[in-house]
N, C-alpha and C positions, 0 to 999 in steps of 0.2 A: 207036406204037399200043399196044404192050404196057404202056408207062408209064401211058397213060391208063386202060387196063383195070385196072391195079393200084390206081391212085388211086380209081377208082370202087368197086372191091371193098372197099378199106379204109374208104371213106366209108359203104358199106352196113353193114359189120361194126360200125363205131362207132355208127351209128344204131340198129341192132338191140340192141346192148349197152345203150345208154342207155334204150331203150324197156323192156328187160327189168328193169333196175334201177328204173326209174320205176314199173313195175307192181308189183314186190316192195315198194317203199316205200309205195305207195298202199295195198296190201293190208294191210301192217303198221299203217299209220296209221288205216285204217278200222275196226280192231278196237275194239269198244265194250265197255268194262268197266263193270259196275255193282256197287255195293257192298252187302254184307249188313249191315243196320242193326238187326237184332233177333236175339235169342238163339234164336228159334223159326222161322227161315226154312226151309221144307221143300224138300227136293230129291227129286223123284219120278223113277222110272225111266221111267214112261209116264204120259200125261195121264189114263189111265183108272184108275190105281192109287188105292186108298182110303187107304192109309198111305204116308207118304214112306219113301224108302230110308234117309235120315238127315237131320239138320238141319245146315245149313252153318255154318262157323265165323264167329262175329261179327266184324265190321269188315273181313273179307277180301272179295275180288272174285270174280266169275265173268265169263266172256266171253259176251256175248249174240250168239247166232247168228241168231235170228229170233223173231217174236212172232205168235201166232195163237190165236184162240178162248180168250182169257183166260189163256194160258200163254206163258211165254218159254222158248224152247229155248236152253239154256246149256251151256257147257263149262267144266270146271275141272280143276285138277291136270295131270298129264302132264309135270311138270318135276322135276328133281333125283331121278330114279329112281322117282317115284310114278306110278301108272297114270292115264292120261287118262280122264276120265268125261264123258259128255254126258247130260243129263237135262232135267227141266222144273221151272220155278219159277212160282208164280202171278204174274200180271201185277200190278204196282203195289207189290210188297213190296221191291223193290230200289231203290237210290238212285244216280243219276248225279251224282257230285260234281265232275266236270270236271277232276280233278287228274291229273297225270302218274303213271301206274301202272307201277311197277317191281316185279317179283316179286309178282304179284297174288294168288297162292295161298299158303295156309298150308303150310309145310314143317315137319313135326313127326314125330319118331320116338319111339315109346313102346316100353317093354321089358316083357316078361312077368315077373311076380314069382314064378310057379310054373308047374307044368305046367297047361296050359289047353286049351280046345277052341275051334277056329275053326268057327263055325256059318254056314250058308248063309243062314238067314232070321232075322228079328228076333224070332220066337217061340222061337228057340233049340231047334228040334226036329230039324233036319237037320245033323248034324255033317259038316264037310268034312275035318278032320284034327286031330291033337293037336299042340300046341305046347309044347316044353319051356321051362323057365325060361331067362331071359336071351336070349330071341329078340327081335329088333328088328322092329317092325311099323310100317308107314306109316299114320299117323292121317289119316282122311278126314272124320270127323264123328261126332256123338253121336246116340243115339236113346234117349229116356227111356221107361222101362217102370215098371209098378207095383212091381217088385222092385228098381228102381234103374237107373242109366244103363248102357247097353251102347254099345260103340264100333264103328264101321264102319272096318275097317282093310284094308290090303293086305299080303300076305306071299307071297313067291316066286311072284308072278304070280296069286295067288288073292285073291279078295275075300270078306269075311265079317265076322261079328260076334264080339266077345269080351266077356266080362263085365268090369265095372269093377274088381272085386276081383282080376282075373287079371293086371292090369298095375300097375307101380309108379306111385304118384301123380305127377301132372304138372300143369303150369299152361300156359295158352295166353295169350301176350301179344298185345296189339292190333297190327294192322297199323301200320307206322310213319307212314303218311299221316295228316294232320290229320283229326280227327273233325268235319268240317264239317257233318255232319247233326245234330249236337247243338247246340241253342241255349244259349249261355252264360247262366247265371242273373245277373240284374242286381239289385243291392241296392235295396231300396225307397227311393223318393225321399222326403226330408223336406219337409213343407209349407214354402213360402217364408215368411220373416218380413217383414211389412210394415214400412215405414219408421217408422210411428207406433206400432208395437207393440214391446214389449220381451219377449224370451224369458222364459218362466216361471221358469227357473232364476235369471235375473238379478233378477226381481222378488222372489223369495224371499230372495235374498242381500241386496238393499237393505232389505227389511223387517226382516231379522235385525239389520242394522247400526243401523237406526233404534231398534229395541227396546233393544239393548244401550246405545246412547248415552243413551236416556231413563233407563234404570236407573242408569247411572253418574251422570247429572246429578242425579237424585232423591237418590241416595246422598250426593253432595257437599253438596246443600242440607241434608239431614238432619244431616250431620256438622257443618256450619257452625252451624246453629241450636243443636245440642247443646253446642258449645263456647262459644257466646256467652252462654247463659243462666247466671246466678249461682245458686249453691246457696242454697236458702231456709234462714233461721235461725229457730229456734223462739222465739216471744215469751216474755219472762220471766214466770214465773207470779207474779201479784199475791196478796198475802196481807194480812190485817188484823192489825195489831199494836196492841193496846189501849193500849200505852204512848205512842203517838203523840198521844193526845188527853187525856192526864192530866197 
């Protein structure tokens, strides 16, 4: 009896374990990542905001949580020590490329070039704290202003903006996935040549050959005529000698 109870308990445990793993895998597989395909894809904190928090990195991904009323609720970052963010992106600006997505988010650390200020707002009016030089910041996105770009960054659990000149210059490489959203440019097609037509270049070449042949032939004829003609001799001058008739 005890043996049967043990077998039944083990069977139930195995079934529950398989169900749990299946649920985890299903949840992971159901994650939908869509791609940022423009340099000016805005990321809003709330759908009522007039200005975006920042612009998302080009060619990278966000995880789509839901879509409603013209906005997509998305999530990004939260890996490799960066803070996880959720916000809103206008519907229709992202691209579902159907590719396998590994490391969907940009992982980039920028370094302060001098003592700088971390600001709470994009207008750079509310200072959060000072940052000394050589401090590493987690780059999240850029925000253009009339005075130049500012960067939305994370530092010691705090989020805010720093001026472009406050950090050492850097570059952002594209996500390694293929850029399937870009249509490759095709070279213009040349018009087909009909069987009864000769390409223009060939026509010119044949005309040149004919002209050269005619000139050579005419030159040979002129040379032949010139060599065949005898030089003219001057007729002897006649004169009257009165002794011939005396």
